C-alpha positions as CSV (number, residue, x, y, z in Angstrom):
1,X,50.5,11.8,57.1
2,X,49.6,9.6,60.1
3,X,46.1,8.8,58.9
4,X,47.8,7.7,55.5
5,X,49.7,5.2,57.7
6,X,46.7,3.8,59.4
7,X,45.1,0.6,58.1
8,X,41.9,-1.2,58.9
9,X,41.9,-4.2,60.4
10,X,40.6,-6.1,57.2
11,X,43.7,-4.6,55.7
12,X,45.7,-5.7,58.3
13,X,44.6,-9.5,58.1
14,X,45.5,-9.1,54.1
15,X,48.6,-7.9,54.9
16,X,49.4,-10.5,57.3
17,X,48.6,-13.0,54.6
18,X,50.5,-11.4,52.2
19,X,53.6,-10.8,54.4
20,X,53.6,-14.5,54.7
21,X,53.8,-15.0,51.1
22,X,56.6,-12.7,50.8
23,X,54.3,-10.3,48.8
24,X,54.4,-7.1,51.0
25,X,56.1,-4.1,50.1
26,X,58.0,-2.2,52.7
27,X,55.8,0.7,52.7
28,X,53.0,-1.8,53.7
29,X,54.9,-3.7,56.2
30,X,55.4,-0.4,58.1
31,X,51.7,0.1,58.1
32,X,51.0,-3.5,59.4
33,X,53.9,-2.9,61.8
34,X,52.0,0.3,63.3
35,X,48.7,-1.4,63.2
36,X,50.0,-4.5,65.3
37,X,51.5,-2.2,67.6
38,X,47.8,-0.9,68.6
39,X,45.6,-3.8,67.7
40,X,45.9,-6.8,69.9
41,X,43.0,-8.9,67.9
42,X,45.2,-8.4,64.7
43,X,48.3,-9.4,66.7
44,X,46.5,-12.4,67.7
45,X,45.2,-13.1,64.2
46,X,49.1,-13.0,62.8
47,X,50.1,-15.2,65.5
48,X,47.6,-17.8,64.5
49,X,48.0,-17.4,61.0
50,X,51.7,-18.3,61.4
51,X,51.0,-21.3,63.4
52,X,48.4,-22.6,61.1
53,X,50.9,-21.9,58.0
54,X,53.7,-23.7,59.7
55,X,51.4,-26.7,60.8
56,X,50.1,-26.7,56.9
57,X,53.6,-27.1,55.6
58,X,54.5,-29.6,58.2
59,X,51.5,-31.9,57.3
60,X,51.9,-31.3,53.4
61,X,55.6,-32.6,53.6
62,X,54.4,-35.4,55.5
63,X,51.2,-36.2,53.1
64,X,51.7,-39.0,50.8
65,X,49.4,-41.2,48.9
66,X,49.6,-44.8,47.8
67,X,49.3,-45.7,44.2
68,X,45.9,-47.2,44.6
69,X,44.5,-43.9,46.0
70,X,46.3,-42.2,43.2
71,X,44.7,-44.0,40.7
72,X,41.3,-43.7,42.5
73,X,41.5,-39.9,42.4
74,X,42.9,-40.0,38.6
75,X,39.5,-42.0,37.9
76,X,37.1,-39.5,39.4
77,X,38.9,-36.7,37.9
78,X,38.6,-38.2,34.5
79,X,34.6,-39.0,35.2
80,X,34.1,-35.7,36.1
81,X,35.6,-34.3,33.3
82,X,33.9,-36.6,30.8
83,X,30.0,-35.8,32.5
84,X,30.9,-32.2,31.7
């Protein structure tokens, strides 16, 4: 039974990301908990991932474009779509 509860580091990194999105089942959260209890590298990844997500949300909330920048982006999109 313990073997079924152990996950790889690769699985743990995926679970950490899913946990941040709120898309992790109870069973998978428990598997992640067990893995993080024994793997210091994945614990470090989880901490770093949380910090990155926090900074991205902070940056995103402050990000604004001028009307000119918006128009330039829209023109580029239209230009790229018409060339296809």
